[in-house]
C-alpha positions, -999 to +999 in steps of 0.1 A: +645+530+516+669+559+505+656+581+477+665+611+456+640+635+442+645+658+413+621+687+408+610+690+444+601+727+440+572+719+414+538+709+421+542+672+417+576+671+435+561+689+465+534+661+467+562+634+465+584+650+489+556+652+516+547+615+509+584+605+514+586+626+547+554+611+560+563+574+550+584+556+577+598+531+551+615+561+536+646+567+557+668+592+537+656+618+512+681+636+491+669+667+470+689+677+440+680+715+436+693+745+418+687+766+449+677+756+486+641+750+492+644+760+529+625+728+540+638+712+573+633+677+585+656+650+601+657+628+571+660+654+544+691+666+526+697+690+498+723+690+472+726+723+454+738+718+418+734+744+389+739+725+358+710+701+352+725+689+318+755+674+335+754+657+369+789+641+367+803+665+393+779+652+419+780+615+409+796+603+442+768+619+462+742+599+443+752+564+454+735+539+477+701+549+467+670+527+464+649+550+442+649+582+420+617+601+418+621+623+387+595+651+389+612+678+369+594+691+338+582+722+320+552+731+298+557+728+260+536+760+255+556+786+237+587+764+233+605+752+202+611+715+200+648+718+205+645+737+238+617+714+250+639+684+241+669+698+260+649+702+292+626+671+289+650+646+272+686+656+277+683+667+314+663+637+323+686+612+307+716+629+321+702+624+357+692+588+349+727+579+337+744+592+367+720+579+393+717+545+375+755+541+373+760+541+412+728+521+420+723+488+401+691+479+419+675+514+415+638+521+408+635+552+386+601+569+383+595+595+356+565+619+355+553+619+320+517+626+309+485+612+297+486+612+258+524+606+256+534+591+223+554+559+226+558+555+189+576+591+187+559+597+154+527+617+163+519+653+155+520+666+191+555+678+197+554+675+235+541+639+232+568+627+208+595+641+231+579+626+262+576+593+243+612+594+233+623+601+269+602+572+283+616+547+257+651+557+266+645+552+303+627+518+298+658+506+279+681+515+306+695+490+333+673+497+362+636+493+371+619+521+353+583+533+357+565+558+336+538+578+354+512+592+329+486+612+350+458+631+334+445+661+354+463+664+388+447+680+418+473+697+441+467+688+477+482+699+511+495+733+498+513+719+466+516+748+442+526+748+405+555+769+395+537+780+364+515+811+368+489+800+342+487+765+359+482+782+393+453+802+380+437+772+364+439+752+397+424+781+416+395+783+392+389+747+389+397+731+423+361+731+433+352+710+402+377+680+411+353+658+430+329+661+400+357+655+376+369+626+395+335+609+395+330+614+359+364+604+348+381+585+376+407+570+351+419+604+341+423+623+374+445+620+403+461+641+432+496+651+441+490+629+473+482+599+453+511+604+430+536+606+460+523+575+475+522+556+443+560+564+436+569+549+469+547+519+462+563+511+428+598+514+445+588+486+468+578+464+439+612+460+427+604+457+390+569+442+389+547+452+360+531+473+346+559+499+339+536+525+323+510+538+347+480+559+340+458+579+366+438+547+375+470+528+383+484+557+402+452+561+423+451+523+431+488+523+442+484+555+461+453+548+479+456+554+517 
């Protein structure tokens, strides 16, 4: 299986990349990055591209792929809706259109979040924008899966790029086993997310297409 990952430098993307490199069924991993990550592996390639609002210049390099794992995202905290929409909706759809155009049998997975608003009418700005993004992806001509994790526990050295999140994970990591016992349907790990993405890519369009933490844990179980 040949895959491309967007957002490999982020916490979720790090987990997905690790899962792909460990999985023997994944034969080729392409990272679309703004700057090189410095990771080396026989089946890993990096494609440096500055403009994440327009991928047309690299369209030819994004062909013959089986899956796209889109892990790129930002916090809505402190952002106006227009800025958050540009990053969350516009950049995601720009990538999806280019990757989908050259790969008719593609599986596209998108990391959204628990509480995403599919009606696009709710009061929470981030949830409306995520919902709009999900709806647009689900309407496109490929196998689309929306991942809606709740609390994500980083594993195997995965680190958030957001300072406040790093502090939160450092302060609460010891609580994860308790949280998972209390609310197993609302907690997961970067390890489970990575394996679950690979699992849905093998499903070739089977339902469900919107997955919460419980589905992610089931599909990503060792």
